C-alpha positions in Angstrom: 27.0 18.2 26.4 28.3 15.9 23.2 25.0 13.7 22.7 24.8 10.8 20.1 21.6 8.5 20.7 18.7 6.8 19.4 16.6 9.0 21.7 18.0 12.3 20.7 19.8 13.4 17.1 23.7 13.3 17.3 24.9 17.1 18.1 26.3 18.4 14.6 29.2 20.7 13.6 29.5 23.0 10.6 33.2 23.0 9.3 35.0 24.5 6.7 37.5 22.5 4.8 40.9 23.3 3.1 42.7 20.6 1.0 45.2 21.2 -1.2 44.8 20.2 -4.4 46.8 17.5 -5.2 45.5 15.9 -2.0 42.1 16.4 -2.2 40.9 13.2 -4.4 42.8 10.9 -1.5 41.6 12.8 1.4 38.1 13.2 -0.3 38.1 9.3 -0.8 39.3 8.9 2.7 36.1 10.2 3.7 33.9 8.2 1.6 35.1 4.8 3.4 34.9 6.8 6.7 31.4 7.9 5.6 31.1 10.5 8.3 30.5 13.6 6.4 27.9 15.3 4.3 29.1 17.8 2.1 27.3 21.3 1.1 27.2 22.2 -2.5 29.1 25.6 -3.0 28.7 25.7 -6.5 25.1 25.5 -7.0 24.9 28.5 -9.1 26.7 26.2 -11.7 25.8 23.9 -14.2 27.5 20.4 -14.6 29.7 21.6 -17.2 31.0 24.7 -15.8 32.7 22.3 -12.6 36.6 21.8 -12.3 36.3 18.2 -12.5 33.5 17.6 -15.3 35.3 16.0 -17.7 36.4 13.2 -15.0 33.0 12.6 -14.5 32.1 12.1 -18.0 35.2 9.5 -18.5 33.4 8.0 -16.2 30.1 8.2 -17.0 31.5 6.7 -20.4 33.7 4.0 -18.3 30.4 2.6 -16.3 28.3 2.7 -20.4 31.1 0.3 -21.1 31.0 -1.8 -17.9 27.1 -2.0 -18.5 27.7 -3.6 -22.1 30.5 -5.9 -20.9 28.2 -7.1 -17.9 25.1 -7.6 -20.4 27.4 -10.1 -22.7 28.3 -11.8 -19.5 24.4 -12.0 -18.5 23.4 -13.2 -21.5 25.8 -15.7 -21.9 24.9 -17.4 -18.3 28.6 -17.1 -16.5 28.6 -15.9 -13.0 29.8 -12.8 -12.6 32.6 -13.3 -9.1 32.9 -10.8 -6.7 35.9 -10.4 -5.0 35.7 -11.3 -1.1 38.3 -8.4 0.1 37.4 -5.5 -0.1 39.9 -2.6 -1.8 39.7 1.3 -1.6 39.3 4.3 -4.1 42.0 4.0 -6.9 44.4 6.9 -7.4 43.7 9.3 -10.3 46.6 8.1 -12.1 45.0 5.0 -12.4 42.0 6.0 -14.1 43.7 5.1 -17.7 44.9 1.5 -17.0 41.6 0.6 -15.6 39.7 2.4 -18.3 42.3 0.8 -20.8 41.8 -2.9 -19.3 37.3 -3.2 -20.2 38.1 -1.0 -22.8 40.3 -3.5 -24.3 37.6 -5.7 -23.6 34.3 -4.3 -25.2 36.5 -3.4 -28.9 37.5 -7.0 -28.5 33.6 -8.5 -27.9 32.3 -5.2 -30.2 34.9 -7.2 -32.8 33.7 -10.5 -32.1 30.0 -10.1 -32.1 29.9 -8.3 -35.4 32.0 -10.9 -37.1 29.6 -13.9 -35.2 26.6 -12.1 -36.7 28.0 -11.9 -40.2 29.1 -15.5 -40.3 25.3 -16.4 -38.5 24.3 -14.9 -41.4 26.0 -16.4 -44.0 25.1 -19.5 -42.4 21.9 -19.6 -42.4 22.0 -18.6 -46.0 23.9 -21.6 -46.8 21.6 -24.1 -44.9 18.4 -22.4 -46.5 20.3 -22.6 -50.1 20.5 -26.2 -48.7 16.8 -27.1 -47.9 16.3 -25.1 -51.2 18.1 -27.5 -53.4 16.9 -30.8 -51.6 13.3 -29.4 -52.4 13.3 -28.9 -56.2 15.6 -31.5 -56.1 12.8 -33.6 -54.8 10.0 -32.3 -56.9 11.6 -31.9 -59.9 14.3 -34.5 -60.2 13.7 -37.4 -58.6 12.0 -40.3 -60.5 11.8 -38.2 -63.6 13.8 -37.1 -66.8 14.3 -33.2 -67.4 12.1 -33.7 -70.4 9.3 -35.4 -68.3 9.8 -33.4 -65.3 8.9 -29.6 -67.6 6.0 -31.8 -69.5 3.9 -32.4 -65.9 4.9 -29.0 -64.8 3.7 -27.3 -68.1 0.4 -29.6 -67.6 0.3 -28.7 -64.3 0.3 -24.8 -64.6 -1.8 -25.0 -68.2 -4.5 -26.8 -66.0 -4.1 -24.0 -63.2 -4.8 -21.6 -66.1 -1.7 -19.7 -65.9 -1.5 -20.0 -69.7 -3.3 -21.7 -72.5 -2.1 -23.0 -75.4 -3.2 -20.3 -77.6 -1.1 -18.2 -75.2 1.4 -20.3 -75.6 1.4 -19.8 -79.6 0.3 -16.1 -80.0 4.1 -15.7 -77.3 5.8 -17.7 -79.6 6.6 -20.2 -76.9 6.5 -18.1 -73.1 9.4 -19.2 -70.9 7.8 -20.9 -67.8 9.8 -19.0 -64.5 11.1 -20.8 -61.7 11.5 -18.6 -58.4 12.4 -20.7 -54.8 13.0 -19.2 -51.3 12.7 -19.6 -48.0 9.8 -18.1 -45.7 8.9 -18.6 -41.6 6.8 -21.8 -41.6 3.9 -20.1 -39.7 3.4 -17.4 -42.6 3.1 -19.7 -45.5 -1.0 -20.5 -45.7 -1.3 -16.4 -45.8 1.4 -15.8 -48.5 -0.5 -18.6 -50.9 -3.7 -16.8 -50.4 -2.4 -13.4 -50.8 -0.4 -14.5 -54.1 -3.2 -16.6 -55.5 -5.5 -13.2 -55.2 -3.2 -10.4 -56.2 -1.9 -12.5 -59.3 -5.3 -13.6 -60.2 -4.6 -17.6 -60.0 -1.7 -17.0 -62.5 1.5 -18.2 -60.4 1.5 -21.7 -59.5 3.4 -22.7 -55.6 4.5 -25.5 -54.0 5.6 -25.3 -50.9 7.9 -28.0 -48.4 9.0 -27.8 -44.6 12.7 -27.7 -43.8 13.5 -31.2 -42.6 16.6 -32.0 -40.8 18.3 -30.9 -37.7 17.0 -26.7 -37.9 19.8 -24.2 -38.4 20.8 -23.9 -34.3 22.2 -20.4 -35.5 18.4 -19.2 -36.7 16.4 -16.9 -34.3 12.9 -17.6 -35.8 10.8 -20.0 -35.9 10.5 -23.4 -38.0 10.8 -22.8 -41.9 9.0 -24.1 -45.2 10.8 -23.3 -49.3 8.6 -22.7 -51.4 8.7 -22.9 -55.3 6.7 -20.5 -58.1 6.3 -21.1 -61.3 5.1 -18.5 -63.3 5.4 -17.0 -67.2 5.9 -13.0 -67.6 8.0 -9.8 -66.6 5.2 -8.2 -64.7 4.3 -11.3 -62.9 7.9 -11.5 -62.0 7.5 -8.3 -60.5 4.7 -8.7 -58.8 6.0 -11.8 -57.1 9.3 -9.8 -56.2 7.4 -7.5 -53.8 5.4 -9.7 -52.7 7.8 -12.1 -51.3 9.5 -8.9 -50.1 6.5 -8.1 -48.0 6.3 -11.4 -46.5 9.9 -11.6 -45.4 10.8 -14.4 -47.8 14.5 -14.9 -48.7 15.0 -15.5 -52.4 17.2 -18.0 -53.7 18.6 -18.8 -57.3 18.3 -22.3 -57.8 19.8 -24.0 -61.6 17.6 -25.6 -63.6 20.3 -28.2 -64.4 20.4 -31.3 -62.7 24.6 -31.9 -62.7 24.9 -27.8 -61.5 22.4 -28.1 -58.6 24.0 -31.3 -57.5 27.6 -29.6 -57.9 26.2 -26.8 -55.8 24.8 -28.7 -53.1 28.3 -30.4 -52.6 30.0 -26.8 -52.3 27.1 -25.8 -50.1 28.0 -28.8 -47.5 31.7 -27.9 -47.7 31.3 -24.3 -46.4 28.7 -25.0 -44.0 31.5 -27.5 -43.0 34.0 -24.6 -42.7 31.4 -21.8 -41.4 30.7 -24.4 -38.3 34.5 -24.5 -37.6 35.2 -21.0 -38.0 31.9 -19.9 -35.8 32.9 -22.8 -33.0 36.3 -21.5 -32.5 34.7 -17.8 -32.6 32.5 -18.5 -30.0 34.9 -20.4 -28.3 37.2 -17.4 -28.1 34.1 -15.2 -27.0 33.8 -17.7 -23.9 37.5 -17.2 -22.5 37.0 -13.2 -22.7 33.3 -13.6 -21.2 35.1 -15.9 -18.5 37.8 -13.4 -17.9 35.8 -10.1 -17.9 33.9 -11.7 -15.1 36.2 -12.0 -12.7 37.4 -8.4 -13.1 33.7 -6.9 -14.0 32.6 -6.5 -10.5 35.7 -5.1 -9.0 35.8 -2.4 -12.2 32.3 -1.3 -11.0 32.9 -0.5 -7.7 36.6 1.3 -8.6 34.5 3.4 -11.4 32.0 4.2 -9.2 34.0 5.3 -6.2 36.0 7.8 -8.6 33.0 8.9 -10.3 32.0 9.6 -6.4 34.8 11.9 -5.6 35.2 13.7 -8.4 31.3 14.6 -8.1 31.9 15.9 -5.0 35.1 17.7 -5.8 33.0 19.7 -8.1 30.8 20.6 -5.0 34.0 22.6 -3.3 34.8 26.2 -4.3 38.6 26.7 -5.7 40.8 28.9 -4.0 42.0 32.5 -5.9 45.4 31.0 -6.0 43.9 27.4 -7.7 46.4 25.9 -5.4 43.7 24.9 -2.5 40.1 23.3 -2.4 37.6 24.8 -0.1 34.3 22.7 1.1 31.9 22.8 3.6 30.3 20.2 5.6 28.1 18.7 8.4 30.1 16.5 10.7 28.7 14.9 14.0 30.5 16.4 16.9 31.2 13.0 18.4 33.1 12.2 15.2 35.3 14.9 14.5 38.4 13.1 15.5 37.7 10.3 13.0 37.4 12.7 10.1 40.8 14.4 11.2 42.4 10.9 11.1 40.8 10.0 7.6 42.1 13.3 6.5 45.7 12.8 7.8 45.3 9.2 6.1 44.1 10.6 3.1 47.3 13.1 2.7 49.6 10.6 3.6 48.4 8.5 1.3 48.9 11.5 -1.8 52.3 12.1 -0.5 51.7 15.6 0.3 53.6 17.6 3.1 50.8 19.8 3.5 47.6 18.6 5.6 43.8 19.7 5.2 42.5 22.0 7.9 39.1 21.7 9.5 37.5 24.6 10.9 34.1 24.6 13.3 32.0 27.2 11.8 29.4 29.6 13.3 26.4 29.5 12.4 22.6 29.6 12.6 21.8 27.0 10.1 19.3 23.7 11.5 21.5 21.0 11.1 20.3 17.6 9.8 19.2 14.7 12.2 21.3 12.2 12.9 20.6 9.1 15.0 23.2 6.0 16.4 21.7 3.5 15.0 22.0 -0.7 14.7 20.2 -3.4 12.5 18.1 -4.0 15.6 16.5 -0.2 15.8 17.3 0.4 11.8 14.2 -0.8 11.2 11.7 0.6 13.9 13.7 4.0 12.5 12.4 3.2 9.0 8.8 2.9 10.2 9.3 6.5 11.8 10.8 8.2 8.7 8.2 7.1 6.1 6.1 9.6 8.4 9.1 12.1 8.5 12.5 12.8 9.7 12.4 14.3 13.0 13.9 18.1 13.5 16.9 18.6 14.7 17.2 17.6 19.0 13.6 16.3 18.9 13.0 13.3 20.9 12.9 10.8 18.8 9.9 8.2 18.4 11.7 5.0 17.3 12.7 4.1 21.2 9.2 3.4 22.3 7.8 1.9 19.2 10.4 -1.0 19.8 7.7 -2.0 22.4 4.4 -0.3 21.7 4.6 -0.7 18.0 4.8 -5.0 18.2 2.4 -4.9 21.4 -0.2 -2.9 19.5 -0.2 -5.2 16.6 -0.3 -7.9 18.9 -3.9 -7.1 20.2 -4.7 -6.9 16.8 -3.3 -10.4 16.0 -3.5 -12.4 19.1 -3.3 -16.2 18.5 -0.8 -18.4 19.8 -0.8 -20.1 16.4 -0.4 -17.7 14.0 2.0 -16.1 15.9 4.7 -19.0 16.0 4.3 -19.2 12.6 5.3 -15.4 12.2 7.7 -15.9 14.9 9.4 -19.1 13.0 9.7 -16.9 9.8 11.6 -14.2 11.3 13.6 -16.1 13.4 14.5 -18.2 10.5 15.7 -14.4 8.6 17.9 -13.5 11.8 19.5 -17.1 12.4 20.2 -17.1 8.9 21.0 -13.6 8.6 24.6 -13.5 7.4 23.8 -16.2 4.7 21.6 -14.1 3.5 23.3 -10.5 3.1 26.0 -12.8 1.1 23.1 -13.6 -1.4 22.2 -10.0 -2.3 18.7 -11.4 -3.0 17.4 -7.8 -5.6 13.5 -8.7 -4.6 11.8 -6.1 -3.2 9.1 -7.6 -1.5 11.9 -10.3 0.4 14.4 -7.5 1.2 10.7 -5.8 3.1 10.1 -8.8 5.1 14.2 -9.5 5.8 14.8 -5.6 6.5 12.2 -5.8 9.4 13.2 -9.3 10.4 13.7 -8.0 14.1 10.5 -6.0 13.9 8.5 -9.5 12.6 10.4 -10.9 15.3 9.0 -8.6 18.6 5.1 -8.4 16.5 5.5 -12.3 16.9 6.6 -12.4 20.9 3.7 -10.2 21.6 1.2 -11.7 19.6 2.0 -15.2 21.4 1.5 -13.3 24.6 -1.5 -12.0 23.8 -2.7 -14.9 22.2 -2.3 -16.6 25.9 -4.3 -13.8 27.1 -7.0 -14.4 24.9 -6.8 -18.0 25.2 -6.8 -18.5 21.4 -5.2 -21.4 19.8 -6.3 -21.3 15.8 -9.6 -20.3 17.5 -9.2 -23.2 20.6 -8.8 -23.1 23.8 -6.6 -24.5 25.8 -7.7 -25.6 29.5 -4.4 -25.3 31.6 -6.0 -24.7 34.8 -8.9 -25.9 35.8 -12.1 -23.5 35.2 -13.5 -21.2 37.8 -17.2 -21.6 36.3 -19.5 -23.6 38.6 -19.5 -27.3 37.3 -22.9 -28.3 39.0 -26.2 -26.6 38.9 -29.2 -26.7 40.7 -32.8 -25.5 39.5 -31.5 -22.8 37.4 -28.8 -23.9 34.9 -26.4 -21.8 33.0 -25.5 -24.9 30.0 -28.7 -25.1 28.9 -29.9 -25.3 25.4 -33.4 -23.3 23.7 -36.3 -24.3 25.8 -34.4 -27.0 28.2 -33.0 -26.5 31.5 -31.0 -28.9 33.6 -28.1 -29.8 35.7 -25.8 -30.9 32.3 -22.7 -30.0 32.9 -21.3 -33.4 33.9 -22.1 -34.7 31.0 -20.0 -34.7 28.5 -19.8 -32.1 25.4 -20.9 -34.5 22.9 -23.4 -35.9 24.9 -24.8 -32.4 25.2 -25.5 -32.0 21.0 -26.8 -35.5 21.2 -29.6 -34.7 23.4 -30.6 -31.8 21.8 -30.5 -33.9 18.6 -32.7 -36.3 20.2 -35.2 -33.6 21.7 -35.4 -31.4 18.2 -33.7 -28.9 20.1 -31.3 -26.3 18.9 -27.6 -26.6 21.4 -26.7 -23.4 22.8 -24.4 -23.1 26.1 -25.3 -19.7 27.6 -22.5 -18.6 30.2 -24.6 -17.0 33.1 -22.3 -15.1 35.5 -25.0 -14.7 38.5 -25.7 -19.1 38.5 -22.5 -20.3 36.8 -19.3 -18.3 38.2 -17.9 -20.2 41.4 -16.6 -17.3 43.6 -14.8 -19.8 45.7 -12.3 -20.7 43.0 -11.5 -17.3 42.0 -10.8 -15.9 38.4 -9.1 -18.2 36.4 -5.0 -17.5 36.8 -4.0 -16.4 33.4 -6.0 -14.9 30.2 -9.3 -16.0 29.1 -11.5 -18.8 31.0 -11.5 -21.4 28.5 -14.9 -22.3 28.8 -16.3 -18.9 27.2 -15.2 -20.8 23.8 -18.0 -23.5 24.0 -20.5 -20.1 25.2 -22.9 -18.6 22.8 -22.8 -15.8 24.4 -18.8 -15.6 23.8 -18.7 -12.4 21.4 -20.9 -10.0 23.9 -18.7 -10.8 26.7 -15.7 -10.2 24.7 -16.8 -7.1 23.0 -16.9 -5.1 26.4 -13.6 -6.7 27.5 -11.6 -5.9 24.2 -13.5 -2.5 23.2 -12.7 -1.1 27.3 -9.0 -2.1 26.9 -8.3 -1.0 23.6 -10.5 2.7 25.4 -7.6 2.2 28.1 -4.3 1.1 26.0 -5.0 4.2 23.2 -5.7 7.3 26.3 -2.1 5.7 28.1 0.2 6.2 24.7 -1.6 9.7 24.4 -1.1 10.6 27.4 2.6 9.3 27.2 3.0 11.4 23.6 2.0 14.3 25.7 4.6 13.6 28.6 6.9 13.0 25.3 6.1 16.3 24.2 6.8 17.7 27.6 10.5 16.6 27.0 10.8 18.8 23.6 9.5 21.7 26.1 12.0 21.3 28.7 15.1 20.7 26.5 13.9 23.6 24.2 13.2 25.8 27.8 10.3 26.7 26.2 8.6 27.9 30.0 5.3 29.2 27.9 5.2 25.6 26.0 4.8 23.8 29.2 2.4 25.8 31.4 0.3 27.0 28.7 0.8 23.8 26.1 1.5 20.8 28.0 -0.3 21.5 31.1 -3.9 23.2 29.4 -3.3 19.6 27.1 -2.7 17.4 29.6 -6.2 19.0 32.1 -8.1 18.4 28.9 -6.9 15.2 28.2 -7.4 13.5 31.7 -10.4 15.8 32.9 -12.5 13.8 30.0 -10.8 10.7 29.0 -8.3 9.1 32.2 -11.1 10.2 33.8 -13.6 8.1 31.6 -10.8 5.2 32.2 -10.6 5.2 36.0 -14.4 5.1 35.5 -13.7 1.5 33.8 -10.8 0.4 36.3 -13.5 1.3 39.0 -16.2 -1.2 37.3 -14.1 -3.9 36.5 -12.8 -3.7 40.4 -15.8 -2.4 42.3 -18.5 -4.7 40.1 -17.8 -8.0 39.7 -19.7 -10.4 37.9 -21.2 -12.2 40.7 -23.2 -10.0 43.9 -20.4 -9.0 46.4 -20.5 -6.4 49.4 -18.6 -2.9 49.1 -18.1 -0.2 51.8 -20.8 -2.5 54.0 -23.4 -2.4 50.9 -24.9 -5.1 49.2 -24.3 -4.6 45.2 -25.4 -7.0 42.4 -22.9 -7.1 40.6 -22.0 -5.9 37.3 -25.3 -5.6 35.4 -26.3 -3.2 37.8 -23.4 -0.8 37.5 -23.8 2.8 35.9 -23.7 3.0 32.4 -20.4 4.5 31.0 -21.9 6.0 28.0 -24.8 7.2 29.5 -22.8 9.5 32.3 -20.2 10.2 29.4 -22.9 12.1 27.8 -24.5 13.2 31.6 -21.1 14.9 32.5 -21.7 17.0 28.8 -25.3 17.8 29.3 -24.1 18.5 33.6 -27.7 16.6 34.2 -28.2 16.6 38.4 -28.0 13.8 40.1 -28.5 12.6 43.5 -25.8 12.6 46.1 -25.3 9.7 47.7 -24.7 5.8 47.0 -28.5 5.8 45.3 -30.5 2.7 46.3 -31.3 -0.9 44.5 -34.5 -2.7 44.7 -35.0 -4.6 47.9 -31.3 -4.0 49.3 -31.7 -1.0 51.4 -31.9 -2.3 54.7 -28.9 -5.4 53.7 -26.1 -5.5 55.6 -23.3 -7.5 55.3 -23.7 -11.4 55.7 -27.4 -10.8 55.3 -29.5 -13.3 53.6 -29.9 -11.9 49.4 -32.1 -13.1 46.9 -30.5 -12.7 43.8 -33.7 -13.5 41.8 -34.6 -9.8 42.7 -31.3 -8.8 40.6 -31.5 -10.5 37.5 -32.4 -8.7 35.0 -33.7 -6.2 36.7 -34.0 -2.4 35.1 -34.6 -1.0 38.5 -31.5 -2.3 40.0 -28.6 0.1 38.8 -26.6 2.7 40.0 -26.7 5.9 38.0 -23.5 7.6 39.4 -20.5 5.9 40.6 -19.6 7.6 44.3 -21.4 11.0 46.4 -20.9 14.3 44.6 -20.4 12.7 41.4 -22.0 15.6 39.7 -20.6 18.4 41.2 -17.1 16.7 40.4 -17.8 16.5 36.2 -18.9 19.8 36.2 -15.8 21.1 37.5 -13.6 18.6 35.3 -15.7 20.1 32.7 -14.9 23.4 33.4 -11.3 22.9 33.2 -11.4 21.0 30.8 -13.4 24.1 28.4 -10.4 26.7 30.0 -7.6 24.7 28.9 -8.6 25.4 25.6 -8.5 29.5 25.5 -4.9 28.7 27.3 -3.8 26.7 24.7 -4.8 29.5 22.1 -4.4 33.0 23.2 -1.8 32.5 25.7 1.5 31.5 23.4 1.0 33.8 20.3 0.6 37.0 23.2 3.8 36.1 24.4 5.4 35.8 20.9 4.2 39.2 20.3 5.1 40.9 23.3 8.9 38.9 23.0 9.1 40.3 19.8 8.0 44.0 20.7 11.3 43.7 23.1 13.3 42.4 20.4 13.8 39.3 21.9 14.0 36.1 20.0 10.8 34.2 19.1 11.7 30.7 17.5 10.8 29.8 14.2 7.9 32.3 14.5 8.9 34.2 11.2 7.0 34.2 8.0 8.5 33.1 4.6 9.7 36.4 3.9 11.5 36.4 7.0 9.1 39.3 9.0 6.9 38.9 12.0 3.6 37.9 11.7 0.9 37.9 14.6 -2.1 36.7 12.2 -0.1 34.2 10.9 1.0 33.0 14.8 -2.8 33.2 15.9 -3.8 30.9 12.8 -1.0 28.4 13.6 -1.7 28.1 16.9 -5.7 27.7 16.5 -5.1 25.2 13.9 -2.7 23.0 16.7 -5.6 24.0 19.2 -8.3 23.1 17.6 -6.5 19.7 16.0 -5.6 18.6 19.6 -9.4 19.3 21.3 -11.0 17.3 18.3 -8.0 15.1 17.8 -8.4 13.8 21.7 -11.9 12.8 20.7 -11.3 11.3 17.4 -8.1 9.8 18.5 -9.6 7.6 21.4 -12.5 6.2 18.8 -9.4 5.3 16.3 -7.6 3.0 18.5 -11.2 1.1 18.8 -9.3 -0.6 15.9 -7.6 -2.6 18.2 -11.2 -4.4 19.7 -12.2 -4.3 15.9 -9.3 -5.7 14.5 -8.9 -8.2 17.6 -12.3 -9.6 16.9 -11.9 -10.3 13.4 -9.1 -11.6 13.5 -10.3 -14.4 16.1 -14.1 -14.7 13.6 -12.2 -14.8 10.8 -10.0 -17.8 12.6 -13.2 -19.4 14.1 -14.7 -19.3 10.5 -12.1 -21.1 8.9 -11.7 -24.1 11.3 -15.2 -24.7 11.6 -15.8 -24.4 7.5 -13.1 -26.5 6.6 -12.0 -28.8 9.5 -15.4 -29.3 11.9 -18.2 -29.6 9.1 -15.9 -31.7 6.6 -12.2 -33.1 7.9 -14.0 -34.2 11.2 -17.5 -35.1 9.7 -15.9 -38.6 8.1 -15.6 -42.1 9.1 -14.2 -44.7 7.6 -10.7 -45.4 5.6 -11.6 -41.9 3.7 -11.4 -40.1 7.0 -7.5 -39.8 7.4 -6.9 -38.5 3.6 -9.8 -36.0 3.5 -8.5 -35.2 7.1 -5.0 -34.5 5.7 -6.1 -32.7 2.3 -8.5 -30.7 4.4 -5.7 -29.9 7.0 -3.5 -28.6 3.7 -6.1 -26.1 2.3 -6.4 -25.1 6.4 -2.9 -24.6 6.4 -2.4 -22.6 3.2 -5.5 -20.3 4.1 -4.2 -20.0 7.3 -1.1 -18.5 6.3 -2.1 -16.9 3.0 -5.1 -15.0 5.0 -4.8 -15.0 8.8 -1.0 -14.4 9.0 0.1 -12.8 5.6 -3.1 -10.7 4.9 -4.3 -10.2 8.5 -1.0 -9.5 9.8 -0.4 -6.9 7.2 -3.4 -5.1 7.8 -3.2 -5.1 11.5 0.9 -3.6 11.0 -0.9 -0.9 8.5 -3.6 0.1 11.5 -0.4 0.2 14.5 1.5 2.3 12.1 -1.4 4.6 11.2 -2.1 4.6 15.8 1.6 5.6 15.9 1.7 8.1 13.1 -1.9 9.9 14.0 -2.5 9.4 17.4 0.9 9.0 19.1 3.5 11.4 16.9 1.0 14.1 16.7 1.4 14.7 20.0 4.8 15.5 20.3 6.4 14.9 16.6 6.5 17.3 13.6 8.8 15.3 11.5 9.9 18.1 9.6 13.7 17.5 9.8 16.3 17.1 7.2 18.1 13.5 6.7 21.8 13.3 7.7 22.9 11.8 4.1 27.0 11.3 4.8 29.1 11.1 1.7 29.6 7.1 2.1 31.0 4.6 -0.8 29.5 2.0 0.9 25.9 3.1 1.1 25.9 4.1 -2.6 27.4 0.6 -3.8 24.1 -1.1 -1.6 22.3 1.6 -3.4 23.7 0.5 -6.9 23.6 -3.0 -6.2 19.7 -2.7 -5.8 19.7 -3.7 -1.9 18.8 -0.3 -0.5 
């Protein structure tokens, strides 16, 4: 019987494939389109340079490099890369030359354009800077002065500055004053002046002016300034040149004569206009090339990727001695064998070959890879399981049960109707706009994480909505859908009270209670006492938690016990179910020793202690209600007199003797059904409680404890000795060999001891671990209540007058932001991680090893998604 489902991995076949050399490429390409075959590398001893198709792979690497360059140029110009709507198959090997030539021509053209454009831009920048220098020199020297007057003024300025004095001028025979001009970044001018002054000892006279007019559009540097230096002497000239070079200043030779400067300025203006025209035409040509490439670069990328994948796969094949046949080994899902044969047949026809491939199924003793049949709904849950470890071949998959248990346990910790609606709304938006969001190909990792788990988030929202109704929790508030089941009147003893004050106050409104409390200088407090306040005739609240608990100061005490006991019951139920799943594995493997000496002892150990504890919890809920009642013709005061669960569990392990019988309550020994009972006898009376649940409880618990203790050596010793006995008879012993292939009884014994100890201690620690359901549920509810009280109740709802409406809007906006960011996102992530741990450790450890090998088929579709950053 062939299987292919989500519960167990699909049947896998190890096949040998014979391909004619001429048709091998096309056949492998068809298999890549189908995505159903995982090839094995038959040339592991060879390095990548010794394989047959290494040259083709290198060509593909070079083509990918060129394509990356073209894509970067397209992105840098802000042009959108167009993805073709149609799907295209892997090109033929003969088409490689045409494909390579197409974008190689574009690459060469872009390189030439970039080189020429860069040179033209550099020339443009230099001409523009030279024009700025001429303008500043003209402004400083020529404007309003004759040449002689300007020279005299500069000579007087530099003489006054101390560059040289009149005596030096006479001794040097009229040393000529040197003029150096240049351009540098504006933010470096101040440092340049200071450095020049210190290094030249004040012998250099400097003037600087910011460049004005339209800044050069091809210059990527910041704003620039023109500087003019005056000095005398060759030594200063060399020093000044080095300093300018150190500050990355560009020097220009500016003519000293005004006529020459004017002529040069006109020439530069004309050259700038010509360069602008050339650069504009060059950039327009570049735009045309980029736009044309943007329509084809995506298709080229996919084609090159497919070609490279095919040749890389062909390098895994062995070559027949005749050099005319390629031999491959591959894993194929047994149910897909016919589809694989069809793909091979299509590849042979496309290659024009007359020799059909040969596909033979091989006998083997290897562990096949694990493959599950999944869809977009189950894929997310399978990813959760695979994050822990891939299932062994034919091992039961935890994912189907996680579809329900995971969001349910999340909802137990996150139960709030309001927060669940927010979560459900976003999940439904992801699902409703699913196709549109997929077509957008968003590469943000956080977005893809939430989008990939959209169906998980949807179910988490639905289960949180359900548990929110159970908790009757709507943003920390309750809704009274049905009438409360608590008494509406109290006579002498009132359940509605504040400190030091009693009376029948339920008929008064909640606000009146607070007013009366303030008038009497009392602390407002409502206590719910089941003995006096619960209306037994009305029965319990029909669905969920009675809303009256939202007003009670002892609400937390009530929820504490209720949620803690519920967490224990849910945890033991899931662990018990995990053991039954392990039974499914044992039966499938036909391992009777695991059924009788692993599953049964484990189940006995779990049931005799922990399931027994759950039964006691249920008995307390059923037979010990909050109010006094009659059970089996005997009067029981209520839950406050029920046996203590924790003390009873300790007494069970300590084997503390207890008297048989129902026990006796104070003043109730002779009470019968219908007798008038004074309830005051059972209020806060430490002597009214039972110490056991049923007659003969002490003996029964001793029997259960003995059975639990005996189950441990059964788990520890029977299976190792059974394996040793089978080895001595020469029978198969499964996976009990050591790494060197030899049987080691010591290794088997240690392995079994570890699993036995892990299970026995794990039952205790895992049961305690499920208390996180209780803790996180209370924490979420308390955080929600604190947020409501601190923002809305304390501030927004206390403001009267015209400021009330705007302040309520502001505080509600803050409340909404904090609710989404803290209570939905952060608390939701916390509950998600805890639910994940409960499934990985507490649940899956009972039956799941997670040591399998994933089935990774040769698939173009998956490779494309990885290349696009979507997987």
